[in-house]
Structures are given as structure tokens and as C-alpha cells.
C-alpha positions as CSV (number, residue, x, y, z in Angstrom):
1,M,63.7,53.0,-134.0
2,K,60.7,50.8,-134.5
3,I,60.3,52.0,-138.1
4,R,64.0,51.0,-138.7
5,E,63.4,47.6,-137.1
6,F,60.3,47.1,-139.2
7,S,62.1,48.0,-142.3
8,M,64.8,45.5,-141.6
9,L,62.3,42.8,-140.9
10,L,60.4,43.6,-144.1
11,L,63.7,43.4,-146.1
12,V,64.6,40.1,-144.6
13,T,61.1,38.7,-145.3
14,L,61.2,39.8,-148.9
15,L,64.6,38.3,-149.5
16,F,63.4,35.0,-147.9
17,Y,60.4,34.8,-150.2
18,S,62.4,35.8,-153.2
19,C,64.9,33.1,-152.6
20,N,62.2,30.6,-151.8
21,N,60.2,31.4,-154.9
22,G,63.3,31.1,-157.0
23,S,63.9,27.7,-155.5
24,N,60.4,26.6,-156.2
25,K,60.7,27.8,-159.8
26,K,63.7,25.6,-160.3
27,E,61.9,22.6,-158.8
28,L,59.1,23.2,-161.4
29,I,61.5,23.2,-164.3
30,P,62.4,19.6,-165.3
31,E,66.1,18.8,-165.6
32,V,67.2,18.5,-169.2
33,K,69.6,15.6,-169.6
34,V,72.1,16.2,-172.4
35,P,73.1,12.9,-174.1
36,V,76.7,12.1,-174.0
37,N,78.8,10.1,-176.5
38,A,79.4,7.2,-174.2
39,F,77.6,4.1,-173.0
40,I,76.0,4.2,-169.6
41,P,74.6,1.3,-167.5
42,L,71.0,0.5,-168.3
43,N,69.8,1.4,-164.8
44,E,71.0,4.9,-165.3
45,A,68.9,5.4,-168.4
46,S,65.6,6.4,-166.7
47,E,63.6,6.5,-169.9
48,I,64.1,2.7,-170.5
49,E,61.8,0.2,-168.9
50,Y,63.7,-2.9,-168.1
51,H,62.0,-6.3,-167.5
52,T,63.4,-9.8,-167.7
53,S,61.0,-12.8,-167.9
54,S,61.8,-16.3,-166.8
55,V,63.8,-18.7,-168.8
56,M,61.8,-20.7,-171.3
57,G,62.5,-24.2,-172.4
58,Q,61.6,-25.4,-175.9
59,Q,62.0,-28.9,-177.1
60,P,63.2,-28.7,-180.7
61,Y,60.8,-30.1,-183.3
62,V,62.5,-31.9,-186.3
63,F,61.1,-32.4,-189.8
64,T,62.6,-33.2,-193.2
65,N,63.6,-30.5,-195.7
66,T,62.3,-32.2,-198.9
67,S,64.6,-30.0,-201.0
68,T,67.8,-31.4,-199.5
69,N,66.6,-34.4,-197.4
70,N,68.3,-32.9,-194.4
71,D,66.7,-32.6,-191.0
72,V,65.4,-29.2,-190.0
73,S,65.1,-28.2,-186.3
74,I,62.6,-25.6,-185.0
75,L,64.6,-24.0,-182.3
76,N,62.2,-21.3,-181.2
77,H,58.4,-21.1,-181.6
78,L,55.7,-18.6,-180.8
79,D,52.2,-20.1,-180.5
80,E,50.3,-16.8,-180.7
81,T,52.4,-14.0,-182.3
82,G,49.9,-11.1,-182.5
83,F,52.2,-8.2,-182.4
84,H,54.9,-10.2,-180.7
85,F,57.5,-11.4,-183.3
86,Y,61.2,-11.7,-184.0
87,Q,62.7,-10.3,-187.1
88,G,66.4,-10.2,-186.5
89,L,68.9,-12.9,-185.6
90,K,72.6,-13.6,-185.1
91,F,74.4,-16.6,-183.8
92,K,78.0,-16.4,-182.5
93,N,78.3,-20.1,-182.8
94,E,76.0,-23.1,-182.6
95,N,75.4,-22.5,-178.9
96,F,75.1,-18.7,-178.5
97,G,72.4,-17.0,-180.4
98,V,70.2,-13.9,-180.2
99,L,66.7,-13.1,-181.6
100,V,65.4,-9.5,-181.6
101,G,62.1,-8.0,-182.5
102,G,58.9,-6.6,-180.9
103,T,56.7,-5.4,-179.7
104,G,58.4,-3.8,-176.6
105,L,62.0,-4.0,-177.8
106,R,62.3,-7.8,-177.1
107,V,65.4,-9.9,-177.1
108,R,65.7,-13.7,-176.7
109,L,69.0,-15.3,-176.0
110,T,70.1,-18.9,-175.9
111,E,73.4,-20.3,-174.6
112,N,72.7,-24.0,-175.5
113,G,71.7,-24.0,-179.1
114,G,68.0,-23.3,-178.6
115,T,67.1,-25.7,-175.8
116,N,66.5,-22.8,-173.4
117,W,65.8,-19.1,-174.1
118,R,65.9,-16.1,-171.9
119,E,63.7,-13.2,-172.9
120,I,64.3,-9.5,-172.1
121,R,61.9,-6.7,-172.8
122,F,63.1,-3.1,-172.7
123,S,59.9,-1.2,-173.5
124,R,56.2,-1.3,-172.8
125,F,55.4,0.3,-176.1
126,S,55.0,-1.2,-179.6
127,N,58.4,-0.3,-180.9
128,A,60.6,-3.2,-182.1
129,F,64.2,-4.1,-182.4
130,Q,65.4,-4.5,-186.0
131,S,68.9,-5.9,-186.0
132,V,71.6,-7.5,-183.9
133,D,75.3,-8.3,-184.5
134,F,78.4,-9.3,-182.6
135,S,81.7,-7.5,-182.3
136,G,83.9,-10.2,-180.8
137,D,81.8,-11.4,-177.8
138,T,79.9,-8.2,-177.5
139,I,76.2,-7.9,-178.6
140,F,74.9,-4.8,-180.3
141,I,71.2,-4.3,-180.9
142,V,69.3,-1.4,-182.7
143,G,65.8,-0.7,-183.8
144,A,62.9,1.8,-183.5
145,N,64.6,3.5,-180.5
146,Q,67.2,6.3,-180.1
147,H,69.5,4.0,-178.1
148,I,72.2,1.5,-179.1
149,F,72.0,-1.5,-176.8
150,K,75.2,-3.3,-175.8
151,S,76.0,-6.3,-173.7
152,E,79.5,-7.7,-173.0
153,D,78.4,-10.7,-171.0
154,F,75.8,-12.3,-173.3
155,G,72.8,-10.4,-172.0
156,K,73.3,-10.5,-168.3
157,N,74.1,-6.8,-168.1
158,W,73.4,-4.0,-170.6
159,S,74.5,-0.5,-171.3
160,V,73.1,2.0,-173.8
161,L,74.3,4.9,-175.9
162,D,71.7,7.7,-176.5
163,T,72.2,8.7,-180.1
164,K,70.4,12.0,-179.6
165,Y,73.9,13.1,-178.7
166,F,74.5,13.5,-182.5
167,F,71.5,15.9,-182.7
168,K,71.9,17.8,-179.4
169,D,71.3,21.1,-181.1
170,D,67.7,19.9,-181.9
171,N,65.6,20.4,-178.7
172,S,62.5,18.6,-180.1
173,R,61.2,15.9,-177.8
174,Y,60.7,13.3,-180.6
175,Q,63.6,12.7,-182.9
176,S,61.9,10.0,-185.0
177,L,65.0,7.8,-185.0
178,K,64.9,4.3,-186.5
179,Y,67.9,2.1,-187.0
180,Y,67.5,-0.8,-189.5
181,K,70.8,-2.6,-189.5
182,V,73.9,-2.9,-187.3
183,R,76.8,-4.7,-189.1
184,F,80.4,-5.4,-188.2
185,Y,83.0,-6.0,-190.9
186,N,85.5,-7.2,-188.2
187,E,85.9,-6.9,-184.5
188,K,86.8,-3.2,-184.8
189,T,84.9,-1.7,-187.8
190,G,81.1,-1.5,-187.8
191,F,78.2,0.5,-189.1
192,I,74.7,1.3,-188.0
193,V,72.3,2.6,-190.6
194,G,68.7,4.0,-190.5
195,E,66.7,7.2,-190.7
196,R,65.9,10.3,-188.8
197,K,62.9,12.4,-189.9
198,N,62.9,10.4,-193.2
199,K,66.6,11.2,-193.9
200,P,69.5,8.8,-193.9
201,I,71.7,8.2,-190.9
202,I,75.1,6.4,-190.8
203,L,77.0,5.7,-187.6
204,K,80.5,4.3,-187.7
205,T,82.8,2.7,-185.1
206,L,86.5,1.9,-185.5
207,D,87.1,0.6,-181.9
208,G,84.7,-2.3,-181.7
209,G,81.6,-0.3,-180.8
210,A,83.1,1.5,-177.8
211,T,82.5,4.8,-179.4
212,W,80.5,5.8,-182.5
213,E,80.6,8.8,-184.8
214,M,78.0,10.1,-187.3
215,I,79.1,10.3,-190.9
216,E,78.0,13.5,-192.5
217,N,76.2,12.6,-195.7
218,D,77.4,14.2,-198.9
219,T,75.0,16.1,-201.2
220,L,74.0,13.0,-203.2
221,L,72.9,10.9,-200.2
222,K,71.5,13.8,-198.1
223,E,68.5,14.1,-200.5
224,D,67.6,10.4,-200.1
225,K,65.4,8.6,-197.6
226,G,66.4,6.1,-194.8
227,I,69.1,3.4,-195.3
228,T,67.8,-0.2,-195.0
229,D,70.8,-2.4,-195.4
230,I,74.6,-2.2,-195.7
231,V,77.4,-4.5,-196.9
232,Q,81.1,-3.8,-196.3
233,L,83.4,-5.4,-198.9
234,S,86.6,-4.0,-197.4
235,A,87.8,-1.4,-194.9
236,D,86.7,1.4,-197.2
237,D,84.3,-0.2,-199.8
238,I,80.6,0.0,-198.7
239,L,77.3,-0.6,-200.4
240,I,73.9,0.5,-199.1
241,T,70.2,0.3,-200.1
242,T,67.5,2.9,-199.3
243,L,63.8,3.2,-198.7
244,S,63.5,5.2,-202.0
245,G,64.8,2.2,-204.0
246,K,68.4,3.3,-204.6
247,C,71.7,1.5,-204.2
248,Y,74.9,3.5,-203.5
249,K,78.6,2.7,-203.2
250,S,81.4,4.4,-201.2
251,V,85.1,3.7,-201.7
252,N,86.2,6.0,-198.8
253,G,84.4,4.6,-195.8
254,G,81.2,6.5,-196.3
255,L,82.4,10.0,-196.9
256,T,81.2,10.3,-200.5
257,W,78.8,8.1,-202.5
258,Q,78.2,7.0,-206.1
259,L,74.7,6.0,-207.3
260,L,74.7,2.4,-208.7
261,Y,71.0,1.8,-209.1
262,S,67.8,3.9,-209.1
263,G,64.5,2.1,-209.7
264,D,60.9,3.4,-209.7
265,N,60.8,4.3,-206.0
266,K,60.3,0.7,-204.8
267,T,61.9,0.2,-201.5
268,L,65.1,-1.8,-201.4
269,S,65.3,-3.9,-198.2
270,S,68.4,-6.0,-198.6
271,I,71.7,-6.4,-200.4
272,G,74.2,-9.2,-200.7
273,F,77.5,-9.3,-202.6
274,F,80.0,-12.1,-203.2
275,N,82.8,-9.7,-204.2
276,A,83.2,-6.2,-205.5
277,N,81.6,-7.1,-208.9
278,T,78.9,-9.7,-208.2
279,G,75.8,-9.4,-206.0
280,F,72.1,-8.9,-205.6
281,I,69.7,-6.3,-204.3
282,G,66.0,-6.9,-203.5
283,G,62.9,-5.2,-202.1
284,L,59.2,-4.7,-202.4
285,N,56.9,-5.9,-205.2
286,G,59.3,-8.7,-206.0
287,L,62.1,-6.4,-207.0
288,F,65.3,-8.6,-207.3
289,M,68.3,-7.5,-209.3
290,H,71.7,-9.0,-210.2
291,T,74.9,-7.4,-211.3
292,N,78.3,-8.9,-212.3
293,D,80.0,-5.6,-213.2
294,A,80.1,-3.7,-209.9
295,G,76.7,-2.2,-210.5
296,Q,77.3,-0.6,-213.9
297,S,74.4,-2.8,-215.2
298,W,71.6,-4.8,-213.6
299,K,69.5,-7.7,-214.6
300,S,66.0,-8.2,-213.3
301,L,65.2,-11.7,-211.9
302,H,61.9,-13.3,-211.1
303,M,61.5,-14.3,-207.5
304,P,58.4,-16.3,-206.4
305,Y,56.2,-14.9,-203.7
306,G,57.0,-11.2,-204.0
307,E,58.8,-9.2,-201.3
308,I,62.5,-9.8,-200.7
309,S,63.2,-9.5,-197.0
310,D,66.8,-10.7,-196.7
311,I,69.8,-11.9,-198.8
312,C,72.5,-14.0,-197.2
313,I,75.7,-14.9,-199.1
314,Y,77.4,-18.3,-198.4
315,E,80.2,-19.5,-200.7
316,N,78.9,-19.4,-204.2
317,T,75.2,-19.2,-203.4
318,A,72.8,-16.5,-202.2
319,Y,70.0,-17.5,-199.9
320,V,66.9,-15.3,-200.1
321,T,63.9,-14.9,-197.8
322,T,60.6,-13.6,-199.2
323,A,57.7,-12.0,-197.3
324,F,54.3,-12.1,-198.9
325,I,50.5,-12.4,-198.2
326,P,49.4,-15.5,-200.0
327,A,45.9,-17.0,-200.2
328,G,47.1,-20.0,-198.3
329,E,50.2,-21.5,-196.8
330,A,53.5,-20.8,-198.5
331,K,55.3,-23.8,-200.1
332,S,58.6,-22.1,-199.3
333,F,59.9,-18.8,-198.0
334,V,63.6,-19.4,-198.5
335,F,65.2,-19.7,-202.0
336,K,68.7,-20.3,-203.2
337,V,70.2,-18.5,-206.2
338,D,73.5,-19.3,-207.9
339,M,76.2,-16.7,-208.2
340,N,75.3,-15.8,-211.8
341,G,71.6,-15.3,-211.0
342,E,70.6,-18.0,-213.5
343,H,68.8,-20.5,-211.3
344,I,66.4,-19.8,-208.5
345,T,65.1,-22.8,-206.6
346,P,63.2,-23.4,-203.3
347,F,65.6,-24.2,-200.5
348,L,63.2,-25.0,-197.6
349,T,60.3,-27.3,-198.4
350,K,58.3,-29.9,-196.5
351,Q,55.6,-32.5,-196.4
352,D,55.0,-32.3,-192.6
353,S,51.5,-30.7,-192.3
354,S,52.1,-29.8,-188.7
355,V,54.7,-27.3,-189.7
356,V,53.3,-24.0,-191.2
357,F,55.4,-21.6,-193.1
358,K,54.0,-18.1,-192.2
359,A,53.7,-15.3,-194.7
360,D,56.1,-13.0,-192.9
361,S,59.7,-14.0,-193.2
362,Y,62.7,-12.1,-192.0
363,N,66.4,-12.8,-191.3
364,L,69.0,-15.4,-192.3
365,D,72.3,-16.3,-190.8
366,V,75.0,-18.9,-191.6
367,V,77.3,-20.3,-189.0
368,N,79.6,-23.3,-189.5
369,D,77.8,-24.7,-192.5
370,H,74.4,-24.3,-190.7
371,I,71.7,-21.9,-191.9
372,Y,69.3,-20.2,-189.5
373,M,66.0,-19.0,-191.0
374,L,63.4,-16.8,-189.2
375,D,59.8,-16.3,-190.0
376,R,57.0,-14.8,-187.9
377,N,56.5,-18.0,-185.8
378,N,59.6,-20.1,-186.0
379,L,63.4,-20.2,-186.0
380,Y,64.6,-23.0,-188.3
381,K,68.0,-24.5,-188.4
382,T,69.4,-27.0,-191.0
383,H,72.7,-28.1,-192.5
384,L,73.8,-26.6,-195.8
385,K,75.9,-29.6,-197.0
């Protein structure tokens, strides 16, 4: 009898330890979160550090643009940039504007035309945001991060979409995802382009950014490197540039591609087109090309100060920013080019010695006949007419 009782006790004890050890093993195994194709509130994305700094007031400084005799306002200024800089911008109107950059996935927002700015930082690391755009009143931001950031109330609340969802069969910890541009053709249709493991990525939305799908690259594009810029001429006509120095066109919304330009492996960083036939591409080492026959032929143009960082089309003029490392201060970093590519002239010049044009220049944006120009230190605004 005692032997039977002991046997029963031993069996119960073994079952207890077996269950307990199984439970402990489960506790030691981290939960794997599978990304979903939906935006979630920022506070539910545990891998994102969220920090908001206090509101900053900046008194705009005004100087004269000696190229046009118009006033130029400096709406945002950084005294010591270091690795803290802004390289993407978008204004909804003359009051509401957004700057994005790094380090630490930084955003600055103004609701009063630049008098006050609110800064948000989403990361404690050195990664930077690259691009921002609006779909209606909704802000979308992308950069050196796997998430698409979205705000529907001008930065007061945020949600994110983890784009690892599109590569959920890949269990590697680091996906090496970088998104260089987000662009909306209208309030419904938009694209995000970039690279993953040195290969091109294209994400597309048809519902204003509520959901995104990845476009499978055809054979031609699949062998290329990351995509740096995108222009949408119509619902189906798209042009892109790549890190390998190529320009492609799609006439079916990105399903298949035609090669328009292939240089000597110099990175193309920007593209701007007036219409289906006429436009520019630009990139490293002063590469600046013009076409007036839809990319069948290209003409090389000479751009002062080297690297092309952005091309912005407004009416019959292209405005171009250059990034370079000069021996001294730059005389100008923004140039205007006529539609035919025949005349290139400095657009932003000055005599005010207290204003310094930094070597690094980035994004341009035009809203209501005003142009916004961003270099490493300052955000400039002036009238175009």
C-alpha cells in the first residue's frame, strides 16, 4: 500500500515539474511579433522610443535675395548642427509645415508659418528621416527605419506601419530597410520608394495611405539598386531614379519598367518633369541631364557646385539645389533652369554677411507662389514672383 502511495506521489511530482519546466521554457523564449499590414498606435510599437521636446520659438530673420530683390525669411535655424539636421520638408499651406531629418528620426512642425516649432524625436540612434508628404491633411514620413509614420492631427498623435510585414518570410533580425521618398500624386494615390538589402522597394497606396502594398519588381528593375526619387505624371505613368545611376519609366503603375537612362554608375538623386516629354535628372559629381523627347535622348548640362540634391518644378522653371564641399562659403545653393535647359542662373544670392549658406543643401517645396529651401542650418522662404 505504501509502495502504491509512493508511486502515485512520485508520478504527481514528476508531472508537476514537467509542467513547470515547460512553463519556464516558454518564459525564456521571447515572443515573436509578426508584423501586420495595418497601422497601430505609436504606444503599441514597443521598439520605437517616443520623445517630445518643448515648443521652440524662432524670430524669423529677413535678408534680401540679390537675385530677385525679394525678401527672404529664415524660418528655422540650427546653431550647432553636428549630426542634427533636417533634409526633408513639406508645407501644406503657408501656416502648416513639417521638417524631417536626423539624427534620431526627428520631426519639427509649425502651425503658424515658422514662428513656433514643435520637435518630436522617435529614436535614440543615429538613423534619420528622409522624406515627408501630405495626403489631404494626413502626414506621412519615411526614412532609415522599417516603419511608415502617420499622423492625422498634425503631429499630436502618431501611428506606424511595420513594413517588415512584406518580408515576413525572412526571419533575420535586421532587414536593412531604407525609404528615400514618399510622394502622393493626389489624396488617394501615393508611392514610397527605397531599398532593402541594396535592392529596390516600391510601396503603393490607392486609398490615401490607409493600406499599402508592395509592387513586385519585374526582371529589369529587380537587378538594380535602391530607388532614390519618384515622379508620377498620371495615374499610371511613373518615373524613378536609382542609386546605380539609372532612370526608368512605367506606364502601368509600376508593374513593368522601361530603361530611359543609364550612365556610368553615378548615383541619381532627383528627378523633375514638366510633362511626359520634358524634364531633368540629377545626381552625384554634377550629373545633370535634360530631355525633351520623353527620355529617348538626353543632353548633359553644366551645374555649378557639383552634386544635385533636389529638383522642384514650378510653372515653366526648374529649381535645383546643389550639395558640395567648397573651400569657402557658397555664393548660392539654389539655381533656376528654364524648361529647355538653356539657361542656368543662381536663384538665391545675398550680400548679408551674417547669413551663411552651408555646403549641404537638401529639399525644395513650392506653395502658393512661395518657395521653401532647406540647407543644413536654415529653412529659407521667399516669393517667386
